[in-house]
DSSP file (Angstrom, degrees, kcal/mol; ACC not computed):
  #  RESIDUE AA STRUCTURE BP1 BP2  ACC     N-H-->O    O-->H-N    N-H-->O    O-->H-N    TCO  KAPPA ALPHA  PHI   PSI    X-CA   Y-CA   Z-CA
    1    1 A M              0   0    0      0, 0.0     2,-0.5     0, 0.0     0, 0.0   0.000 360.0 360.0 360.0 138.1   89.2  101.2   72.2
    2    2 A S        -     0   0    0    102,-0.1     2,-0.2     2,-0.0   101,-0.2  -0.913 360.0-149.5-134.8 114.8   92.2  103.3   71.1
    3    3 A L        -     0   0    0     99,-0.6     6,-0.0    -2,-0.5    99,-0.0  -0.489  14.5-171.2 -79.2 146.5   92.5  106.8   72.3
    4    4 A S    >   -     0   0    0     -2,-0.2     3,-2.3     4,-0.1   127,-0.3  -0.919  40.1 -73.1-130.9 157.9   94.2  109.5   70.2
    5    5 A P  T 3  S+     0   0    0      0, 0.0   127,-0.2     0, 0.0   128,-0.1  -0.287 121.8  29.9 -47.0 128.8   95.3  113.1   70.7
    6    6 A G  T 3  S+     0   0    0    125,-3.0   126,-0.1     1,-0.4     3,-0.0   0.138  90.9 118.4 104.1 -16.3   92.1  115.3   71.0
    7    7 A D  S <  S-     0   0    0     -3,-2.3   124,-3.3   124,-0.2    -1,-0.4  -0.557  75.5-103.3 -80.4 143.5   89.9  112.5   72.4
    8    8 A P  B     -A  130   0A   0      0, 0.0   122,-0.3     0, 0.0    -1,-0.1  -0.456  38.1-113.7 -65.6 140.4   88.4  113.2   75.9
    9    9 A A        -     0   0    0    120,-2.8    93,-0.1    -2,-0.1    92,-0.0  -0.616  33.6-111.7 -71.4 125.4   90.3  111.2   78.6
   10   10 A P        -     0   0    0      0, 0.0    -1,-0.1     0, 0.0    14,-0.0  -0.369  35.6-117.7 -58.5 133.0   88.0  108.6   80.2
   11   11 A P        -     0   0    0      0, 0.0     2,-0.3     0, 0.0    90,-0.1  -0.278  34.3-172.9 -68.6 157.5   87.2  109.5   83.7
   12   12 A F        -     0   0    0      2,-0.0    12,-2.1    86,-0.0    13,-0.4  -0.999  25.0-168.6-150.2 150.9   88.2  107.3   86.6
   13   13 A D  E     +B   23   0B   0     -2,-0.3     2,-0.3    10,-0.2    10,-0.2  -0.928  33.3 155.8-135.2 108.0   87.8  106.8   90.4
   14   14 A L  E     -B   22   0B   0      8,-2.7     8,-3.1    -2,-0.4     2,-0.3  -0.907  44.1-106.5-133.3 159.6   90.2  104.2   91.7
   15   15 A L  E     -B   21   0B   0     77,-0.5    77,-3.0    -2,-0.3     6,-0.2  -0.632  36.7-150.3 -84.0 148.0   91.9  103.4   95.0
   16   16 A D  B >   -C   91   0C   0      4,-2.5     3,-2.2    -2,-0.3    75,-0.2  -0.337  39.8 -73.8-103.4-172.3   95.6  104.2   95.3
   17   17 A D  T 3  S+     0   0    0     73,-1.2    61,-0.1     1,-0.3    74,-0.1   0.579 132.4  48.7 -62.1  -8.3   98.4  102.7   97.2
   18   18 A T  T 3  S-     0   0    0      2,-0.2    -1,-0.3    72,-0.1     3,-0.1   0.326 118.7-107.2-105.3   3.0   97.1  104.1  100.5
   19   19 A G  S <  S+     0   0    0     -3,-2.2     2,-0.2     1,-0.3    -2,-0.1   0.534  76.1 136.5  83.0   6.2   93.5  102.9   99.9
   20   20 A E        -     0   0    0      1,-0.1    -4,-2.5    -5,-0.0     2,-0.3  -0.629  62.1-108.6 -89.3 150.1   92.3  106.5   99.2
   21   21 A Q  E     -B   15   0B   0     -2,-0.2     2,-0.4    -6,-0.2    -6,-0.2  -0.577  35.6-170.4 -74.2 127.0   89.9  107.2   96.3
   22   22 A V  E     -B   14   0B   0     -8,-3.1    -8,-2.7    -2,-0.3     2,-0.4  -0.987   2.6-171.6-123.7 128.6   91.7  109.1   93.4
   23   23 A S  E >   -B   13   0B   0     -2,-0.4     3,-0.7   -10,-0.2   -10,-0.2  -0.898  32.3-131.2-119.3 149.0   89.7  110.6   90.5
   24   24 A L  G >  S+     0   0    0    -12,-2.1     3,-2.3    -2,-0.4    -1,-0.1   0.881 108.1  64.4 -60.5 -35.9   90.8  112.1   87.2
   25   25 A S  G >  S+     0   0    0    -13,-0.4     3,-1.7     1,-0.3    -1,-0.2   0.804  90.4  65.6 -64.5 -24.6   88.5  115.0   88.0
   26   26 A S  G <  S+     0   0    0     -3,-0.7    -1,-0.3     1,-0.3    -2,-0.2   0.624  98.6  54.1 -71.0  -5.7   90.5  115.9   91.0
   27   27 A Y  G X  S+     0   0    0     -3,-2.3     3,-2.5    -4,-0.2    -1,-0.3   0.168  77.2 138.7-106.6  14.1   93.4  116.7   88.6
   28   28 A R  T <  S+     0   0    0     -3,-1.7   100,-0.2     1,-0.3     3,-0.1  -0.379  70.8  26.7 -58.5 131.8   91.3  119.1   86.6
   29   29 A G  T 3  S+     0   0    0     98,-3.1     2,-0.3     1,-0.4    -1,-0.3   0.438 111.8  90.0  91.8   0.4   93.4  122.3   85.7
   30   30 A C  S <  S-     0   0    0     -3,-2.5     2,-0.4    97,-0.3    -1,-0.4  -0.907  79.9-118.9-121.4 157.0   96.6  120.0   85.9
   31   31 A R  E     -d   64   0C   0     32,-1.1    34,-2.4    -2,-0.3     2,-0.4  -0.787  32.5-155.1 -88.2 137.1   98.4  118.0   83.2
   32   32 A V  E     -dE  65 125C   0     93,-2.2    93,-3.1    -2,-0.4     2,-0.6  -0.951  16.0-158.8-115.7 135.0   98.5  114.3   84.0
   33   33 A L  E     -dE  66 124C   0     32,-3.1    34,-2.8    -2,-0.4     2,-0.6  -0.951  19.7-172.2-106.1 108.8  101.0  111.6   82.8
   34   34 A L  E     -dE  67 123C   0     89,-2.8    89,-3.2    -2,-0.6     2,-0.5  -0.920   1.1-171.8-105.7 121.9   99.1  108.3   83.3
   35   35 A Y  E     -dE  68 122C   0     32,-2.6    34,-2.3    -2,-0.6     2,-0.4  -0.960  10.2-151.5-117.2 125.6  101.2  105.2   82.8
   36   36 A A  E     +dE  69 121C   0     85,-2.3    85,-1.4    -2,-0.5    34,-0.2  -0.843  18.3 176.3 -98.6 134.9   99.9  101.6   82.7
   37   37 A Y        -     0   0    0     32,-2.0     3,-0.1    -2,-0.4    82,-0.1  -0.975  32.2-125.4-140.1 148.8  102.2   98.9   83.7
   38   38 A P  S    S-     0   0    0      0, 0.0     2,-0.3     0, 0.0    34,-0.1   0.921  79.7  -4.9 -63.3 -50.1  101.5   95.1   84.0
   39   39 A A    >   -     0   0    0     31,-0.1     3,-1.0    32,-0.1     6,-0.2  -0.986  61.1-122.0-153.6 128.8  102.6   94.1   87.6
   40   40 A A  T 3  S+     0   0    0     -2,-0.3     6,-0.1     1,-0.2    37,-0.1  -0.387  97.3  26.6 -62.8 147.1  104.2   95.7   90.7
   41   41 A M  T 3  S+     0   0    0      1,-0.3    -1,-0.2     2,-0.1    36,-0.0   0.416  89.3 123.6  80.4  -1.5  107.4   94.1   91.9
   42   42 A T  S <> S-     0   0    0     -3,-1.0     4,-1.9     1,-0.1    -1,-0.3  -0.564  72.7-113.3 -88.1 157.0  108.4   92.7   88.5
   43   43 A P  H  > S+     0   0    0      0, 0.0     4,-2.3     0, 0.0     5,-0.2   0.931 112.3  42.0 -56.2 -53.0  111.8   93.6   87.0
   44   44 A G  H  > S+     0   0    0      1,-0.2     4,-2.0     2,-0.2     5,-0.2   0.868 115.8  48.2 -65.6 -39.2  110.6   95.6   84.0
   45   45 A C  H  > S+     0   0    0     -6,-0.2     4,-1.9     2,-0.2    -1,-0.2   0.775 111.4  52.4 -70.7 -27.9  107.9   97.4   85.9
   46   46 A T  H  X S+     0   0    0     -4,-1.9     4,-2.2     2,-0.2    -2,-0.2   0.881 108.8  48.9 -73.3 -43.3  110.4   98.2   88.7
   47   47 A T  H  X S+     0   0    0     -4,-2.3     4,-2.0     2,-0.2    -2,-0.2   0.914 113.0  47.9 -63.6 -42.2  112.8   99.6   86.2
   48   48 A Q  H  X S+     0   0    0     -4,-2.0     4,-2.0     1,-0.2    -2,-0.2   0.922 112.6  47.6 -69.0 -42.1  110.1  101.8   84.7
   49   49 A A  H  X S+     0   0    0     -4,-1.9     4,-2.2     1,-0.2    -1,-0.2   0.862 110.7  52.1 -69.7 -33.1  108.8  103.1   88.0
   50   50 A C  H  X S+     0   0    0     -4,-2.2     4,-3.2     2,-0.2    -1,-0.2   0.874 107.2  52.6 -69.6 -34.6  112.2  103.9   89.2
   51   51 A D  H  X S+     0   0    0     -4,-2.0     4,-1.0     2,-0.2    -2,-0.2   0.872 109.8  47.5 -61.9 -34.3  112.9  105.8   86.1
   52   52 A F  H  < S+     0   0    0     -4,-2.0     4,-0.3     2,-0.2     3,-0.3   0.924 113.4  50.2 -72.6 -39.9  109.8  107.8   86.6
   53   53 A R  H >< S+     0   0    0     -4,-2.2     3,-1.5     1,-0.2     4,-0.3   0.955 110.5  48.1 -59.1 -50.8  110.8  108.3   90.3
   54   54 A D  H 3< S+     0   0    0     -4,-3.2    -1,-0.2     1,-0.3    -2,-0.2   0.712 120.1  38.4 -72.0 -15.3  114.3  109.5   89.4
   55   55 A N  T >X S+     0   0    0     -4,-1.0     4,-1.6    -3,-0.3     3,-1.0   0.275  80.5 110.8-107.4   9.0  112.9  112.0   86.7
   56   56 A L  H <> S+     0   0    0     -3,-1.5     4,-2.7    -4,-0.3     5,-0.2   0.848  71.5  60.7 -59.8 -32.1  109.9  113.1   88.6
   57   57 A G  H 3> S+     0   0    0     -4,-0.3     4,-2.2     1,-0.2    -1,-0.3   0.863 103.0  50.7 -57.3 -39.5  111.4  116.5   89.1
   58   58 A V  H <> S+     0   0    0     -3,-1.0     4,-1.2     2,-0.2    -1,-0.2   0.935 112.2  47.5 -63.6 -44.5  111.5  117.1   85.3
   59   59 A F  H  <>S+     0   0    0     -4,-1.6     5,-2.9     1,-0.2     3,-0.5   0.932 113.8  44.9 -62.6 -45.9  108.0  116.1   85.0
   60   60 A T  H ><5S+     0   0    0     -4,-2.7     3,-1.5     1,-0.2    -1,-0.2   0.826 106.4  60.9 -71.1 -28.4  106.7  118.2   87.8
   61   61 A E  H 3<5S+     0   0    0     -4,-2.2    -1,-0.2     1,-0.3    -2,-0.2   0.783 106.1  49.5 -61.2 -28.8  108.8  121.2   86.6
   62   62 A H  T 3<5S-     0   0    0     -4,-1.2    -1,-0.3    -3,-0.5    -2,-0.2  -0.045 126.2-101.7-102.7  27.2  106.8  121.0   83.4
   63   63 A G  T < 5S+     0   0    0     -3,-1.5   -32,-1.1     1,-0.2     2,-0.5   0.615  76.6 136.6  77.0  15.1  103.6  120.9   85.1
   64   64 A L  E   < -d   31   0C   0     -5,-2.9     2,-0.6    -6,-0.2   -32,-0.2  -0.841  41.4-153.6-104.4 128.4  102.9  117.1   84.8
   65   65 A S  E     -d   32   0C   0    -34,-2.4   -32,-3.1    -2,-0.5     2,-0.4  -0.853  19.4-138.3 -92.3 124.9  101.6  115.0   87.7
   66   66 A V  E     +d   33   0C   0     -2,-0.6     2,-0.4   -34,-0.2   -32,-0.2  -0.687  23.8 176.2 -87.4 127.0  102.6  111.2   87.3
   67   67 A L  E     -d   34   0C   0    -34,-2.8   -32,-2.6    -2,-0.4     2,-0.3  -0.995  14.1-155.7-132.3 127.9  100.2  108.5   88.1
   68   68 A G  E     -df  35  90C   0     21,-2.3    23,-2.9    -2,-0.4     2,-0.3  -0.723  11.6-168.9 -95.2 152.0  100.9  104.8   87.6
   69   69 A I  E     +df  36  91C   0    -34,-2.3   -32,-2.0    -2,-0.3    23,-0.2  -0.984  16.5 149.3-146.5 132.2   98.0  102.2   87.1
   70   70 A S  E     - f   0  92C   0     21,-2.0    23,-2.6    -2,-0.3   -31,-0.1  -0.925  56.5-103.2-148.2 170.9   98.1   98.5   87.2
   71   71 A P  S    S+     0   0    0      0, 0.0    21,-0.1     0, 0.0   -32,-0.1   0.490  80.3 120.3 -76.0  -2.8   95.7   95.7   88.1
   72   72 A D        -     0   0    0     19,-0.2    21,-0.3   -34,-0.1    -2,-0.2  -0.262  69.7-111.6 -63.4 148.6   97.5   95.1   91.4
   73   73 A K    >>  -     0   0    0     19,-0.1     4,-1.7    20,-0.1     3,-0.6  -0.392  35.3-100.8 -77.7 158.7   95.4   95.6   94.7
   74   74 A P  H 3> S+     0   0    0      0, 0.0     4,-2.5     0, 0.0     5,-0.1   0.803 119.5  58.1 -49.6 -40.2   96.3   98.6   97.0
   75   75 A A  H 3> S+     0   0    0      2,-0.2     4,-1.4     1,-0.2     5,-0.1   0.861 107.4  44.2 -62.1 -40.3   98.4   96.4   99.4
   76   76 A K  H <> S+     0   0    0     -3,-0.6     4,-2.1     2,-0.2    -1,-0.2   0.838 112.6  52.0 -73.9 -33.7  100.7   95.2   96.8
   77   77 A L  H  X S+     0   0    0     -4,-1.7     4,-3.2     1,-0.2     5,-0.2   0.893 108.6  52.8 -69.2 -39.4  101.1   98.7   95.3
   78   78 A A  H  X S+     0   0    0     -4,-2.5     4,-2.5     2,-0.2    -1,-0.2   0.911 110.0  47.6 -60.8 -40.0  101.9  100.0   98.9
   79   79 A S  H  X S+     0   0    0     -4,-1.4     4,-2.7     2,-0.2    -1,-0.2   0.884 112.6  48.9 -69.3 -37.9  104.6   97.4   99.2
   80   80 A F  H  X S+     0   0    0     -4,-2.1     4,-2.0     2,-0.2    -2,-0.2   0.925 112.1  48.9 -59.3 -50.8  105.9   98.3   95.8
   81   81 A K  H  <>S+     0   0    0     -4,-3.2     5,-1.9     1,-0.2     4,-0.5   0.912 115.3  43.8 -60.3 -46.2  106.0  102.0   96.6
   82   82 A E  H ><5S+     0   0    0     -4,-2.5     3,-0.8    -5,-0.2    -2,-0.2   0.922 111.9  52.0 -65.0 -45.6  107.7  101.4   99.9
   83   83 A R  H 3<5S+     0   0    0     -4,-2.7    -2,-0.2     1,-0.2    -1,-0.2   0.888 122.6  30.6 -60.3 -45.7  110.3   98.9   98.6
   84   84 A D  T 3<5S-     0   0    0     -4,-2.0    -1,-0.2    -5,-0.2    -2,-0.2   0.245 103.9-123.3-101.3   8.8  111.4  101.2   95.8
   85   85 A R  T < 5 -     0   0    0     -3,-0.8     2,-0.2    -4,-0.5    -3,-0.2   0.900  41.4-176.4  47.3  49.3  110.7  104.6   97.5
   86   86 A L      < -     0   0    0     -5,-1.9    -1,-0.2    -6,-0.2   -36,-0.1  -0.557  17.7-158.0 -78.1 143.4  108.4  105.6   94.8
   87   87 A T        +     0   0    0     -2,-0.2    -1,-0.1     2,-0.1    -2,-0.0  -0.073  62.1  67.6-121.1  32.1  107.1  109.2   95.1
   88   88 A F  S    S-     0   0    0    -23,-0.1   -21,-0.1    -7,-0.0   -35,-0.0  -0.981  88.9 -83.3-146.5 158.4  103.9  109.3   93.1
   89   89 A P        -     0   0    0      0, 0.0   -21,-2.3     0, 0.0     2,-0.5  -0.269  32.6-154.8 -66.6 138.2  100.5  107.7   93.4
   90   90 A L  E     - f   0  68C   0    -23,-0.2   -73,-1.2    -4,-0.1     2,-0.3  -0.970  13.7-146.5-113.6 129.4  100.0  104.2   92.1
   91   91 A L  E     -Cf  16  69C   0    -23,-2.9   -21,-2.0    -2,-0.5     2,-0.5  -0.756   4.8-136.5-105.6 138.9   96.4  103.3   91.2
   92   92 A S  E     + f   0  70C   0    -77,-3.0   -77,-0.5    -2,-0.3   -19,-0.1  -0.808  25.3 168.6 -94.4 124.2   94.6  100.0   91.5
   93   93 A D    >   +     0   0    0    -23,-2.6     3,-1.6    -2,-0.5     6,-0.1  -0.543   7.4 164.2-132.2  68.4   92.5   98.8   88.5
   94   94 A P  T 3  S+     0   0    0      0, 0.0    -1,-0.1     0, 0.0   -21,-0.1   0.734  79.0  42.3 -64.2 -21.8   91.8   95.1   89.4
   95   95 A D  T 3  S-     0   0    0     -3,-0.1    -2,-0.0     0, 0.0    -3,-0.0   0.401 103.1-133.6-102.6   8.4   89.0   94.7   86.9
   96   96 A H    <>  +     0   0    0     -3,-1.6     4,-2.0     1,-0.1     8,-0.1   0.590  62.9 133.4  58.0  15.4   91.0   96.6   84.3
   97   97 A G  H  > S+     0   0    0      2,-0.2     4,-2.3     1,-0.2     5,-0.1   0.891  73.1  47.5 -57.8 -47.5   88.0   98.8   83.3
   98   98 A V  H  > S+     0   0    0      2,-0.2     4,-1.7     1,-0.2     5,-0.2   0.960 112.9  48.8 -62.3 -53.5   90.0  102.0   83.4
   99   99 A M  H  4>S+     0   0    0      1,-0.2     5,-3.6     2,-0.2     6,-0.5   0.850 111.1  51.5 -63.5 -33.0   92.9  100.4   81.3
  100  100 A E  H ><5S+     0   0    0     -4,-2.0     3,-1.9     4,-0.2    -1,-0.2   0.960 107.6  51.9 -59.5 -50.4   90.3   99.1   78.8
  101  101 A A  H 3<5S+     0   0    0     -4,-2.3    -2,-0.2     1,-0.3    -1,-0.2   0.793 113.1  45.0 -56.9 -30.9   88.8  102.5   78.4
  102  102 A Y  T 3<5S-     0   0    0     -4,-1.7   -99,-0.6    -5,-0.1    -1,-0.3   0.483 116.0-114.9 -88.1  -8.7   92.3  103.8   77.7
  103  103 A G  T < 5S+     0   0    0     -3,-1.9    -3,-0.2    -4,-0.5    -2,-0.1   0.831  84.0 121.6  70.1  36.9   93.1  101.0   75.3
  104  104 A A      < +     0   0    0     -5,-3.6    15,-2.2    -6,-0.2     2,-0.4   0.118  60.8  65.2-109.4  14.6   95.8   99.7   77.7
  105  105 A W  E    S+H  118   0D   0     -6,-0.5     2,-0.3    13,-0.3    13,-0.2  -0.999  71.8  75.2-137.9 133.6   94.3   96.3   78.1
  106  106 A G  E    S-H  117   0D   0     11,-2.4    11,-2.6    -2,-0.4     2,-0.2  -0.987  78.8 -18.2 161.2-164.2   93.9   93.7   75.4
  107  107 A E  E     +H  116   0D   0     -2,-0.3     2,-0.3     9,-0.2     9,-0.2  -0.472  59.9 160.2 -75.3 142.7   95.7   91.2   73.4
  108  108 A K  E     -H  115   0D   0      7,-2.6     7,-2.8    -2,-0.2     2,-0.4  -0.935  41.9-101.8-153.0 166.0   99.5   91.3   73.2
  109  109 A K  E     +H  114   0D   0     -2,-0.3     2,-0.4     5,-0.2     5,-0.2  -0.786  35.4 178.4 -95.0 135.6  102.4   89.1   72.3
  110  110 A L  E >  S-H  113   0D   0      3,-3.0     3,-1.7    -2,-0.4    -2,-0.0  -0.904  74.0 -21.7-138.8 113.0  104.4   87.7   75.3
  111  111 A Y  T 3  S-     0   0    0     -2,-0.4     3,-0.1     1,-0.3    -2,-0.0   0.895 128.3 -50.7  51.7  40.2  107.3   85.4   74.6
  112  112 A G  T 3  S+     0   0    0      1,-0.3     2,-0.3     0, 0.0    -1,-0.3   0.397 119.3 106.2  84.3  -2.2  105.8   84.6   71.2
  113  113 A K  E <  S-H  110   0D   0     -3,-1.7    -3,-3.0     0, 0.0     2,-0.6  -0.830  72.5-118.4-109.7 149.2  102.3   83.8   72.6
  114  114 A T  E     +H  109   0D   0     -2,-0.3     2,-0.3    -5,-0.2    -5,-0.2  -0.791  44.1 165.8 -85.2 119.1   99.2   85.8   72.3
  115  115 A V  E     -H  108   0D   0     -7,-2.8    -7,-2.6    -2,-0.6     2,-0.5  -0.802  34.8-123.3-127.6 163.0   97.9   86.8   75.8
  116  116 A V  E     +H  107   0D   0     -2,-0.3     2,-0.3    -9,-0.2    -9,-0.2  -0.967  60.9  90.4-114.9 128.8   95.4   89.3   77.1
  117  117 A G  E    S-H  106   0D   0    -11,-2.6   -11,-2.4    -2,-0.5     2,-0.2  -0.948  73.6 -14.7 179.1-156.5   96.6   91.8   79.7
  118  118 A V  E     -H  105   0D   0     -2,-0.3     2,-0.7   -13,-0.2   -13,-0.3  -0.502  46.4-149.6 -74.8 139.5   98.2   95.3   80.2
  119  119 A I        -     0   0    0    -15,-2.2   -83,-0.2    -2,-0.2    -1,-0.1  -0.931  32.0-117.2-100.3 104.7   99.6   96.9   77.1
  120  120 A R        +     0   0    0     -2,-0.7    18,-2.0    18,-0.1    17,-0.7  -0.291  56.4 159.1 -52.2 118.0  102.4   99.0   78.6
  121  121 A S  E     -EG  36 136C   0    -85,-1.4   -85,-2.3    15,-0.2     2,-0.3  -0.924  34.9-151.4-145.7 158.8  101.2  102.5   77.7
  122  122 A T  E     -EG  35 135C   0     13,-2.5    13,-2.6    -2,-0.3     2,-0.4  -0.977  11.1-171.2-139.7 129.1  101.5  106.2   78.6
  123  123 A F  E     -EG  34 134C   0    -89,-3.2   -89,-2.8    -2,-0.3     2,-0.5  -0.935  12.0-154.6-119.5 137.0   98.9  108.9   78.2
  124  124 A V  E     -EG  33 133C   0      9,-2.2     8,-3.8    -2,-0.4     9,-1.3  -0.962  18.4-162.8-109.1 128.4   99.4  112.7   78.7
  125  125 A I  E     -EG  32 131C   0    -93,-3.1   -93,-2.2    -2,-0.5     6,-0.2  -0.904  14.0-126.4-115.7 135.4   96.1  114.3   79.6
  126  126 A S    >   -     0   0    0      4,-3.2     3,-1.7    -2,-0.4   -96,-0.2  -0.197  30.3-100.5 -74.7 171.0   95.6  118.1   79.3
  127  127 A P  T 3  S+     0   0    0      0, 0.0   -98,-3.1     0, 0.0   -97,-0.3   0.686 125.1  52.2 -65.2 -18.8   94.4  120.3   82.1
  128  128 A D  T 3  S-     0   0    0   -100,-0.2  -100,-0.1   -99,-0.1   -97,-0.1   0.179 126.8 -98.3-106.6  16.6   90.9  120.3   80.6
  129  129 A G  S <  S+     0   0    0     -3,-1.7  -120,-2.8   -99,-0.3     2,-0.3   0.816  77.8 135.6  79.4  33.9   90.8  116.4   80.4
  130  130 A V  B     -A    8   0A   0   -122,-0.3    -4,-3.2  -120,-0.0     2,-0.4  -0.869  61.1-108.5-107.0 141.9   91.9  115.9   76.7
  131  131 A I  E     +G  125   0C   0   -124,-3.3  -125,-3.0    -2,-0.3    -6,-0.2  -0.620  35.7 176.1 -74.3 127.8   94.4  113.3   75.6
  132  132 A E  E     +     0   0C   0     -8,-3.8     2,-0.3    -2,-0.4    -1,-0.2   0.819  68.1   5.4 -89.6 -46.8   97.5  115.1   74.4
  133  133 A H  E     -G  124   0C   0     -9,-1.3    -9,-2.2  -129,-0.1     2,-0.4  -0.994  57.7-162.5-140.7 145.7   99.6  112.2   73.7
  134  134 A A  E     -G  123   0C   0     -2,-0.3     2,-0.5   -11,-0.2   -11,-0.2  -0.967   8.4-177.9-132.5 115.3   99.1  108.4   73.6
  135  135 A F  E     -G  122   0C   0    -13,-2.6   -13,-2.5    -2,-0.4     2,-0.3  -0.948  12.7-178.8-113.9 119.2  102.2  106.1   73.6
  136  136 A R  E     +G  121   0C   0     -2,-0.5   -15,-0.2   -15,-0.2   -16,-0.1  -0.846  57.4  20.3-122.2 162.6  101.3  102.3   73.4
  137  137 A N  S    S+     0   0    0    -17,-0.7   -16,-0.2    -2,-0.3    -1,-0.2   0.836  83.5 168.2  58.3  35.5  103.4   99.1   73.4
  138  138 A V        -     0   0    0    -18,-2.0     2,-0.2    -3,-0.2    -1,-0.2  -0.390  35.1-111.5 -79.4 153.1  106.3  101.0   75.1
  139  139 A K        -     0   0    0      1,-0.1     4,-0.4    -2,-0.1    -1,-0.1  -0.593  12.8-136.0 -80.9 147.3  109.4   99.3   76.5
  140  140 A A  S >  S+     0   0    0     -2,-0.2     3,-0.6     2,-0.1     2,-0.5   0.930  90.5  63.3 -70.2 -40.5  109.9   99.3   80.2
  141  141 A T  T 3  S+     0   0    0      1,-0.2    -2,-0.1     2,-0.1    -1,-0.1  -0.744 117.8   5.8 -89.0 125.0  113.6  100.1   79.9
  142  142 A G  T 3> S+     0   0    0     -2,-0.5     4,-2.2   -95,-0.1    -1,-0.2   0.323  92.9 115.6  91.6  -7.1  114.4  103.5   78.3
  143  143 A H  H <> S+     0   0    0     -3,-0.6     4,-2.6    -4,-0.4     5,-0.2   0.884  73.1  50.5 -62.8 -44.1  110.8  104.6   78.0
  144  144 A V  H  > S+     0   0    0     -4,-0.4     4,-2.7     2,-0.2    -1,-0.2   0.935 111.6  48.7 -62.0 -48.2  111.1  107.5   80.4
  145  145 A A  H  > S+     0   0    0      1,-0.2     4,-2.2     2,-0.2    -2,-0.2   0.945 114.8  44.3 -54.9 -52.4  114.1  108.9   78.6
  146  146 A K  H  X S+     0   0    0     -4,-2.2     4,-3.3     1,-0.2    -1,-0.2   0.863 112.8  53.6 -64.2 -34.2  112.4  108.6   75.2
  147  147 A L  H  X S+     0   0    0     -4,-2.6     4,-2.0     2,-0.2    -1,-0.2   0.920 108.7  48.4 -63.5 -42.7  109.2  110.1   76.7
  148  148 A M  H  X>S+     0   0    0     -4,-2.7     5,-3.0     2,-0.2     4,-0.6   0.918 113.2  47.4 -66.8 -40.9  111.0  113.0   77.9
  149  149 A R  H ><5S+     0   0    0     -4,-2.2     3,-1.7     3,-0.2    -2,-0.2   0.977 112.6  50.0 -56.9 -57.9  112.7  113.5   74.4
  150  150 A D  H 3<5S+     0   0    0     -4,-3.3    -2,-0.2     1,-0.3    -1,-0.2   0.822 114.6  42.5 -57.7 -31.1  109.3  113.1   72.7
  151  151 A L  H 3<5S-     0   0    0     -4,-2.0    -1,-0.3    -5,-0.2    -2,-0.2   0.480 112.6-118.8 -86.7  -6.8  107.6  115.7   75.0
  152  152 A G  T <<5 +     0   0    0     -3,-1.7     2,-0.4    -4,-0.6    -3,-0.2   0.867  58.2 156.6  62.4  40.7  110.6  118.0   74.7
  153  153 A L      <       0   0    0     -5,-3.0    -1,-0.2    -6,-0.2    -2,-0.1  -0.801 360.0 360.0 -98.1 138.6  111.3  118.0   78.4
  154  154 A G              0   0    0     -2,-0.4    -1,-0.1   -96,-0.1    -5,-0.1   0.466 360.0 360.0  26.5 360.0  114.8  118.7   79.9
């Protein structure tokens, strides 16, 4: 499945890094930036998460709540969050059902081989639950700066 601007954002109910349930419906009335990344504690995902952390003020200033999502379990997400002092929720999607619904799970090339896994992606969801922007196959390094440019932020 491939979401496009104007499509309804698939609902979700997932555990976060603290083991608490987080649902998209709890963000109704707010803009959400949901980014999918392959694995906590890896170099590329750490770079991307720290870029979001370091620019979180710009996103919140423009009314965006940042959420990260990966197949990692809550305990690993908690370690990642603590180690890198991340300041936004990390969601656990171990069966990758939510990422599949967003088109952020599927075949991709990794070191020249075709594998199935997380397709690094970012989605901006409107306050009424509609996809505003969908960015797929993004690079870990430089993505946040490019995203801010593309969205016209700071």
